[in-house]
C-alpha positions in Angstrom: 90.7 57.1 -57.4 92.5 59.9 -57.7 93.0 63.0 -54.7 90.9 65.4 -57.5 87.8 62.9 -57.3 87.7 62.5 -54.1 87.5 66.2 -53.3 84.6 66.6 -55.9 83.1 63.6 -54.7 82.8 65.4 -50.7 81.9 68.8 -52.1 78.8 66.3 -53.9 78.0 65.4 -51.4 78.0 68.1 -49.0 76.0 70.2 -51.6 73.1 67.7 -51.9 73.1 67.7 -47.4 72.2 71.5 -47.4 70.3 71.1 -50.5 68.2 68.2 -48.3 68.3 69.7 -45.1 67.1 73.1 -46.3 67.1 76.6 -45.2 67.7 75.0 -41.1 70.8 74.5 -41.9 71.7 78.1 -42.5 70.3 79.2 -39.4 71.8 80.5 -36.2 75.3 79.3 -36.1 75.5 76.3 -33.0 76.5 77.8 -29.8 79.0 75.4 -28.3 78.0 72.9 -26.1 74.5 72.6 -28.4 73.2 69.1 -28.4 71.7 67.4 -31.3 68.7 68.3 -32.3 66.1 66.3 -29.8 68.3 66.5 -26.4 68.0 70.4 -27.9 64.8 70.7 -28.0 64.0 68.7 -24.6 66.3 70.7 -22.3 64.8 74.2 -24.2 61.6 72.7 -23.2 62.8 71.7 -19.0 65.1 74.9 -18.5 61.9 77.2 -18.8 59.8 74.8 -16.3 63.0 74.5 -14.0 64.3 78.3 -13.8 60.7 79.3 -13.0 60.5 76.8 -10.0 64.0 77.8 -8.8 62.9 81.2 -8.8 59.6 81.1 -6.9 61.3 78.5 -4.5 64.1 81.0 -3.5 62.3 83.7 -3.2 59.8 82.1 -1.6 63.0 81.0 1.1 64.0 84.6 1.3 61.0 85.8 2.1 60.2 83.0 4.9 63.4 83.8 6.5 62.9 87.3 6.1 65.8 88.8 3.7 63.3 89.2 1.0 62.6 93.1 0.9 59.9 93.2 -2.0 57.3 90.3 -0.6 56.7 87.9 1.4 55.6 84.3 1.4 51.9 85.4 0.4 52.9 87.2 -2.1 55.8 85.6 -3.6 52.7 82.6 -3.5 50.2 84.6 -5.0 52.8 85.8 -7.9 54.2 82.2 -8.9 51.1 80.1 -8.1 47.7 79.6 -9.4 45.1 81.0 -6.8 43.4 77.0 -7.0 47.1 75.7 -6.0 47.2 78.8 -2.9 43.6 77.5 -1.6 45.1 73.9 -1.5 47.9 74.6 0.3 46.2 76.7 2.6 43.8 74.0 3.3 47.2 71.6 3.6 49.2 74.1 6.2 46.1 74.3 8.2 45.4 70.4 8.3 49.2 69.5 8.9 50.7 71.9 10.8 53.4 72.8 9.1 54.5 74.7 5.7 52.7 73.9 2.8 56.2 74.8 0.4 58.4 72.6 2.5 56.3 70.7 3.2 57.6 70.8 6.7 58.1 72.9 9.9 61.4 73.7 9.9 62.8 75.8 6.5 65.4 73.9 4.3 69.0 74.2 3.8 69.7 74.0 0.7 67.7 72.3 -2.6 68.9 71.0 -5.6 65.9 71.8 -8.6 65.7 68.7 -11.9 63.3 68.3 -14.3 61.2 64.7 -13.8 59.6 65.1 -17.5 56.8 66.3 -18.8 53.3 64.9 -20.5 49.9 66.4 -21.4 51.0 70.1 -21.4 52.9 70.2 -18.7 56.1 69.7 -17.1 56.8 68.0 -13.7 60.1 69.7 -11.9 61.5 67.9 -8.5 62.8 70.0 -5.9 64.5 68.1 -3.4 64.8 70.1 -0.4 67.9 69.2 2.1 67.4 69.7 6.5 70.8 68.4 7.4 70.7 65.1 7.1 67.0 64.7 5.4 65.9 65.6 3.0 62.0 65.8 1.4 61.2 65.5 -2.5 58.0 67.6 -3.5 57.2 67.6 -7.2 55.5 70.5 -9.1 53.4 70.8 -11.9 54.6 74.1 -14.5 52.5 74.0 -18.0 54.5 74.0 -20.8 52.9 77.1 -22.6 54.7 79.3 -19.0 52.2 80.7 -16.5 51.6 80.1 -12.6 53.0 77.0 -10.9 49.9 74.7 -10.9 50.3 71.6 -8.7 52.9 71.3 -5.7 52.8 67.6 -4.1 54.8 65.4 -1.6 56.6 62.7 -3.7 54.9 60.2 -5.3 54.0 56.7 -3.3 
């Protein structure tokens, strides 16, 4: 087979792929580091809930520490959590004599946030709170469609 025949075959193959792929192939160019479509969709699905929980946790931590000049802890909770969740957290705090968000009597020194999965229209995001030598996992539930955090619980047993 000649070089010209090979090139012609490659061009025909590329044209066939473009025609079969449709207009999606010609949409916005891929960004550096983009992954395959299923991974990109999962990553996008995960990024918003993780960002929302991270913003909430960090603003709440600053408010508890007195370094959030704009809001106190109650105001942060009211902005990010549903009223139903806030009521449950108030009851939990009273029953456990501890901060209902941190699930502890003291303030964590640092935190890690990870996407755990999604189902039934909600994402699960886990915050691992670091208290010196110990950690606590707190599980958050966030609607995939956006909106306020709907649940916050201790790690499943």
